[in-house]
Every structure is written in structure tokens, then in C-alpha cells.
TISEDREN-970202 format. One record per atom (N, C-alpha, C): residue number from 1; x, z, y; residue in three letters. Coordinates in steps of 0.1 Angstrom, whole numbers. Layout:
// residues N
{site NUM,{X,Z,Y},'ALA'},
...
//
This chain:
// residues 58
{site 1,{-208,34,742},'MET'},
{site 1,{-193,29,745},'MET'},
{site 1,{-193,24,741},'MET'},
{site 2,{-180,18,745},'ARG'},
{site 2,{-175,6,737},'ARG'},
{site 2,{-168,6,721},'ARG'},
{site 3,{-169,2,715},'ASN'},
{site 3,{-156,8,702},'ASN'},
{site 3,{-142,4,704},'ASN'},
{site 4,{-128,15,703},'ASN'},
{site 4,{-114,11,711},'ASN'},
{site 4,{-108,8,694},'ASN'},
{site 5,{-121,8,687},'TYR'},
{site 5,{-107,4,676},'TYR'},
{site 5,{-111,-11,673},'TYR'},
{site 6,{-118,-18,680},'ALA'},
{site 6,{-130,-36,677},'ALA'},
{site 6,{-119,-43,677},'ALA'},
{site 7,{-106,-43,685},'ASN'},
{site 7,{-96,-51,689},'ASN'},
{site 7,{-83,-51,680},'ASN'},
{site 8,{-82,-61,670},'THR'},
{site 8,{-74,-61,654},'THR'},
{site 8,{-66,-72,664},'THR'},
{site 9,{-56,-72,669},'ALA'},
{site 9,{-46,-77,676},'ALA'},
{site 9,{-34,-69,670},'ALA'},
{site 10,{-25,-76,668},'GLN'},
{site 10,{-13,-67,667},'GLN'},
{site 10,{-5,-62,686},'GLN'},
{site 11,{1,-52,681},'LEU'},
{site 11,{6,-47,696},'LEU'},
{site 11,{16,-56,705},'LEU'},
{site 12,{24,-65,694},'LYS'},
{site 12,{36,-75,695},'LYS'},
{site 12,{30,-90,705},'LYS'},
{site 13,{17,-86,702},'GLU'},
{site 13,{9,-96,703},'GLU'},
{site 13,{6,-94,722},'GLU'},
{site 14,{-5,-83,720},'LEU'},
{site 14,{-7,-76,733},'LEU'},
{site 14,{3,-75,744},'LEU'},
{site 15,{21,-71,734},'MET'},
{site 15,{28,-67,746},'MET'},
{site 15,{32,-88,751},'MET'},
{site 16,{33,-87,743},'THR'},
{site 16,{40,-106,745},'THR'},
{site 16,{34,-114,752},'THR'},
{site 17,{18,-112,754},'ALA'},
{site 17,{12,-119,762},'ALA'},
{site 17,{9,-117,776},'ALA'},
{site 18,{9,-133,789},'PRO'},
{site 18,{7,-131,795},'PRO'},
{site 18,{4,-125,805},'PRO'},
{site 19,{5,-120,816},'PRO'},
{site 19,{-3,-106,820},'PRO'},
{site 19,{-16,-116,833},'PRO'},
{site 20,{-27,-107,831},'MET'},
{site 20,{-39,-117,838},'MET'},
{site 20,{-37,-124,853},'MET'},
{site 21,{-38,-135,853},'THR'},
{site 21,{-37,-138,866},'THR'},
{site 21,{-46,-133,880},'THR'},
{site 22,{-51,-136,889},'ALA'},
{site 22,{-56,-129,896},'ALA'},
{site 22,{-69,-134,897},'ALA'},
{site 23,{-66,-144,899},'ALA'},
{site 23,{-84,-161,898},'ALA'},
{site 23,{-89,-150,884},'ALA'},
{site 24,{-86,-146,873},'ARG'},
{site 24,{-98,-146,859},'ARG'},
{site 24,{-95,-132,866},'ARG'},
{site 25,{-86,-127,869},'HIS'},
{site 25,{-92,-105,870},'HIS'},
{site 25,{-102,-104,875},'HIS'},
{site 26,{-100,-119,892},'ALA'},
{site 26,{-117,-117,894},'ALA'},
{site 26,{-128,-118,893},'ALA'},
{site 27,{-128,-130,881},'GLU'},
{site 27,{-140,-132,871},'GLU'},
{site 27,{-141,-122,863},'GLU'},
{site 28,{-136,-116,853},'VAL'},
{site 28,{-138,-107,846},'VAL'},
{site 28,{-144,-90,855},'VAL'},
{site 29,{-145,-95,870},'MET'},
{site 29,{-148,-77,875},'MET'},
{site 29,{-159,-86,882},'MET'},
{site 30,{-162,-96,885},'ARG'},
{site 30,{-180,-101,884},'ARG'},
{site 30,{-189,-103,874},'ARG'},
{site 31,{-176,-107,867},'GLN'},
{site 31,{-190,-105,854},'GLN'},
{site 31,{-196,-93,852},'GLN'},
{site 32,{-182,-88,855},'ARG'},
{site 32,{-188,-68,849},'ARG'},
{site 32,{-193,-62,861},'ARG'},
{site 33,{-194,-70,874},'ASN'},
{site 33,{-206,-59,882},'ASN'},
{site 33,{-219,-69,879},'ASN'},
{site 34,{-221,-78,875},'ALA'},
{site 34,{-226,-83,868},'ALA'},
{site 34,{-237,-76,862},'ALA'},
{site 35,{-235,-79,857},'ARG'},
{site 35,{-235,-72,837},'ARG'},
{site 35,{-244,-59,843},'ARG'},
{site 36,{-232,-49,851},'ARG'},
{site 36,{-238,-32,857},'ARG'},
{site 36,{-248,-33,860},'ARG'},
{site 37,{-252,-41,868},'ARG'},
{site 37,{-259,-47,882},'ARG'},
{site 37,{-276,-46,875},'ARG'},
{site 38,{-275,-59,866},'MET'},
{site 38,{-288,-61,848},'MET'},
{site 38,{-290,-48,851},'MET'},
{site 39,{-280,-39,836},'LEU'},
{site 39,{-288,-29,837},'LEU'},
{site 39,{-290,-15,840},'LEU'},
{site 40,{-286,-14,860},'GLU'},
{site 40,{-289,-2,865},'GLU'},
{site 40,{-305,-14,874},'GLU'},
{site 41,{-309,-26,870},'GLU'},
{site 41,{-320,-28,879},'GLU'},
{site 41,{-328,-28,864},'GLU'},
{site 42,{-326,-27,851},'ALA'},
{site 42,{-334,-22,837},'ALA'},
{site 42,{-336,-15,841},'ALA'},
{site 43,{-329,-8,841},'ARG'},
{site 43,{-332,14,844},'ARG'},
{site 43,{-342,13,858},'ARG'},
{site 44,{-346,9,866},'GLU'},
{site 44,{-354,12,876},'GLU'},
{site 44,{-362,8,877},'GLU'},
{site 45,{-362,-3,866},'ALA'},
{site 45,{-378,-10,861},'ALA'},
{site 45,{-385,-3,849},'ALA'},
{site 46,{-375,3,840},'LYS'},
{site 46,{-380,12,827},'LYS'},
{site 46,{-385,29,839},'LYS'},
{site 47,{-386,34,850},'LYS'},
{site 47,{-382,43,854},'LYS'},
{site 47,{-397,42,863},'LYS'},
{site 48,{-396,27,867},'ALA'},
{site 48,{-406,24,871},'ALA'},
{site 48,{-425,25,865},'ALA'},
{site 49,{-416,17,860},'ASP'},
{site 49,{-429,16,848},'ASP'},
{site 49,{-434,25,835},'ASP'},
{site 50,{-429,39,833},'ASP'},
{site 50,{-433,50,826},'ASP'},
{site 50,{-436,59,839},'ASP'},
{site 51,{-450,62,828},'PRO'},
{site 51,{-456,73,830},'PRO'},
{site 51,{-454,86,837},'PRO'},
{site 52,{-441,87,832},'VAL'},
{site 52,{-436,99,831},'VAL'},
{site 52,{-430,102,842},'VAL'},
{site 53,{-425,92,848},'PHE'},
{site 53,{-424,89,861},'PHE'},
{site 53,{-423,88,878},'PHE'},
{site 54,{-440,91,868},'ASP'},
{site 54,{-450,90,884},'ASP'},
{site 54,{-450,100,890},'ASP'},
{site 55,{-451,95,903},'GLY'},
{site 55,{-457,114,911},'GLY'},
{site 55,{-468,120,904},'GLY'},
{site 56,{-474,111,899},'ASP'},
{site 56,{-488,123,903},'ASP'},
{site 56,{-488,130,887},'ASP'},
{site 57,{-491,142,885},'LYS'},
{site 57,{-489,151,876},'LYS'},
{site 57,{-505,155,874},'LYS'},
{site 58,{-513,142,863},'ARG'},
{site 58,{-530,142,854},'ARG'},
{site 58,{-528,160,843},'ARG'},
//
């Protein structure tokens, strides 16, 4: 989980910042999706390698 208190920006700085452009938003979302996809693939690979998740019971 992300730390919500890690950003030390002042409220005035946040409120007066220009809004994010559509292109920047699309870039951020692509990066977020890529990160999520990498994590999901890593989890699936871990499950595939872990004998606990194998179908055969020994």
C-alpha cells in the first residue's frame, strides 16, 4: 500500500498547479497498466513454480 503522507507539497502548491493534460494522463495510465500487468504476470509465474499450487497431492 502506498504511503499517503509521503508527499510533502503544500496545499497551495497542489491547488494552484495546472491540470494534467490528456496526453500526460494517457501516459500515466499506460505506465500504471504496464506495472499492474508485470505484477500479475509475476504472481502467475510464482504460482506456476510453487509446488503448493500443483494439482498433484503427494
